[in-house]
N, C-alpha and C positions, 0 to 999 in steps of 0.2 A: 293627541300630543302626550308624550310620556311625562311622568313627574319630573324626571331629570331635565327635560327640555323646558318645562315650565319654570324650574328653578334657574336655569341658565338665562332665560328671558328676564326673570326678576333681577338676577345679578347684573345683567347688561343694563337694565333700567337704572339700577343703583349707580353704576359707573357713569352713565350719562347724566343722571340727576344730581348726584352728590359730588362727583369728581369733576364733572363737566368735560369729560373726554368721550370720544367714540371708541368703544372697546374693540379689540382684536378678537372677533368671535371664535376663530379657530383656537387661539390660545386659551380663551376663557373656557371653552368646551373641554379642552385637554386638562386644564387646571382643575375644573370641577370634577371631571372623571377621576383625577388623581386624588381627590379628597375622599373618595370611596363612600361608604355608607354614612359617614359623619354628617353629610348634608341633609339627611332625612330625619335626623334627631334634633329636636328643638334646642336642646342644651349644647350639643356639639357643633351645630351648624353656625354658631356665632363665636367670635373671639372676645373674651373679657379683657379688654386692653388695660383696664385699671388694676388688674391682678398681676403682680410681678411674677408669680409662678407660671401663669399662662404665657407671659411674654418670654420667659426663659425656655419653656417647652417649645414655643413657636421658633425661637432662635435655634435651639438644638435639633429639633426633629425636622423642621422644614428648611431653614437656611443652611445649616451645616450638613445634615444628612441628605436631604433631597436635592438641594441646589448645589451642594459641594463647595460652599464658601468656607473660608477660614475664619475662625473666631477672632474677634477683635472689636474695637470701638466702632468701626464702620458698620457693623451689623446693627448695633443699638441705634446709631444715627439713622440708618435706613429704616428701621422699624418706626422711629420717631417721625421721620419724614412722611411715611405712609399713613401713620395714625393722624398726623396733622392734616394731610390731604383728605382723608376720609371724614375727618371732623371728630375731634376729641369728645364733643358732647353727644355724638351719635352713640346711643346705647347698644344697638344691634349692629355689630360689624360682622357681616357675613364672612365666614372663613374663606370661601372660594374667592371672594372679592379681595380680601386681604392678601391671600396667596398670589393672586393674579397681579396685584399692584406691586408686591415685593419682587415677583419674578421680573416684571418690567423695570422696576427701579434698579435692580442689580444686573440687568441685561442678560438674564439667564434663560431666555426663551428657548434656547437650543436644548435644554434639558427635556422639554416637551416635544422636541422635533419629531 
């Protein structure tokens, strides 16, 4: 099993255990691949939800540029919803899981079609 496949399995387990949902494995795989090499670096594999700069980067680089959403209060509300779902107290929020949840939340699965 490749390192990426191991990570996808770990992310799927996180979605099942922390979120309580059965992941769409095809979408999770595509989102994980879309994260590129960041998933292999311990610093960039997670999202620091408590840092406003990180949330702004997530909004601009992922939601607006990647998913093609328009800036506005709905983006912040969506991020808050996903962070609440993941668990605010959870220190290690895997980037691929956050991106997966945001993609599902905004109904933008077609971006990874």
